[in-house]
C-alpha positions in Angstrom: 177.1 -103.3 45.0 175.5 -102.4 48.5 173.1 -99.7 49.3 172.7 -97.5 52.6 171.4 -99.9 54.8 173.8 -102.8 53.8 177.2 -100.2 53.8 176.0 -99.2 57.4 176.1 -102.6 58.7 178.9 -103.2 57.3 180.8 -100.5 58.8 179.5 -101.9 62.1 181.7 -104.8 61.8 184.9 -103.1 62.0 186.3 -103.8 65.3 185.3 -101.3 67.9 182.3 -99.4 65.8 179.7 -97.9 67.6 177.7 -96.2 65.4 177.6 -95.2 61.6 175.6 -93.1 59.6 175.2 -91.5 56.0 175.1 -87.9 56.6 174.4 -85.1 53.6 176.7 -82.0 54.5 174.5 -79.4 53.0 171.5 -80.3 54.8 172.7 -82.0 58.1 170.3 -84.7 57.7 171.1 -88.1 58.5 170.3 -90.6 55.3 170.6 -93.8 57.7 172.0 -94.5 60.9 172.7 -97.9 62.6 174.2 -98.7 66.2 174.5 -95.8 68.8 175.0 -91.8 68.4 177.4 -90.0 70.6 175.1 -88.2 73.1 172.1 -90.6 71.9 170.5 -88.9 69.6 171.5 -89.4 65.4 169.9 -86.0 64.4 172.0 -84.0 66.4 175.0 -86.0 65.8 174.4 -85.9 62.3 174.2 -82.2 62.2 177.1 -81.3 64.2 179.1 -83.8 61.9 177.3 -82.1 59.0 179.1 -78.5 60.1 182.7 -80.0 60.3 182.1 -81.4 56.9 180.8 -78.5 55.2 183.9 -76.5 56.9 186.4 -78.7 55.8 184.9 -78.8 51.9 184.2 -75.2 51.4 187.5 -73.8 52.8 190.6 -73.3 50.5 193.2 -74.4 53.1 191.5 -78.2 52.9 190.8 -77.9 49.4 193.1 -79.9 46.6 196.4 -78.4 45.4 198.0 -79.1 42.6 196.6 -78.8 39.1 193.9 -76.6 40.2 191.0 -78.8 38.3 187.8 -79.0 39.5 186.4 -82.4 38.9 183.3 -81.8 40.6 184.8 -84.2 43.5 184.6 -83.2 47.0 187.9 -81.4 47.7 188.6 -83.4 51.0 188.7 -87.6 50.8 188.3 -88.0 54.9 188.4 -86.4 58.2 189.5 -87.7 61.6 188.5 -86.4 64.9 189.7 -88.0 67.8 188.8 -87.2 71.6 189.7 -89.2 75.0 187.9 -92.6 74.1 186.7 -92.5 70.5 187.7 -91.5 67.0 185.1 -89.9 64.5 185.6 -90.8 60.8 184.1 -88.6 58.2 184.7 -90.3 54.6 183.5 -88.0 51.8 181.6 -89.8 48.8 182.3 -89.6 45.0 178.5 -89.5 44.0 177.3 -89.0 40.2 174.9 -86.3 41.6 176.5 -83.7 43.7 178.8 -85.2 46.2 177.6 -83.7 49.5 177.7 -86.8 51.5 179.5 -88.7 53.9 180.0 -91.8 55.9 180.8 -91.0 59.4 182.3 -93.7 61.4 182.2 -93.3 65.3 184.7 -96.0 66.8 185.7 -96.6 70.2 189.2 -96.0 70.6 190.3 -98.8 72.8 189.3 -101.6 70.6 189.2 -99.9 67.0 191.7 -99.8 64.7 191.7 -96.3 63.0 194.0 -97.4 60.2 192.2 -100.3 59.3 188.6 -98.5 59.3 190.0 -95.8 57.4 190.9 -98.1 54.5 187.7 -100.1 55.0 185.5 -96.7 54.7 187.0 -95.5 51.6 186.4 -99.4 50.2 182.6 -99.3 51.0 182.4 -95.8 50.1 183.7 -96.7 46.6 180.9 -99.5 46.0 178.0 -97.6 47.9 175.2 -97.3 45.6 173.1 -94.3 46.6 169.6 -93.9 44.2 
């Protein structure tokens, strides 16, 4: 099972990948980064992405609907933010501790494949070993 660095390097092998990070959405801190960052600063990008993640995870409109069971997992699986030239894919991780981390992949729109990236990021998140 891969650790943080291996997982981020694997994410960078996806077509169109510009940068990737593992971020704690409660603190806004990057636990690991690789590649470029929008605006050139990984820490600022992590803090800003954490604000989006926190909003989605903490607001009921985005939470799971159904049986209402709280199984400790994040209520949101992933988020996609698109702009003119890129996508930002945030994939929430289900961890054994508090599930407040997510993978952030910055993907070029021209040569990236959003569907493939979403599938592969989900697979990476399932295999990632934290601790």
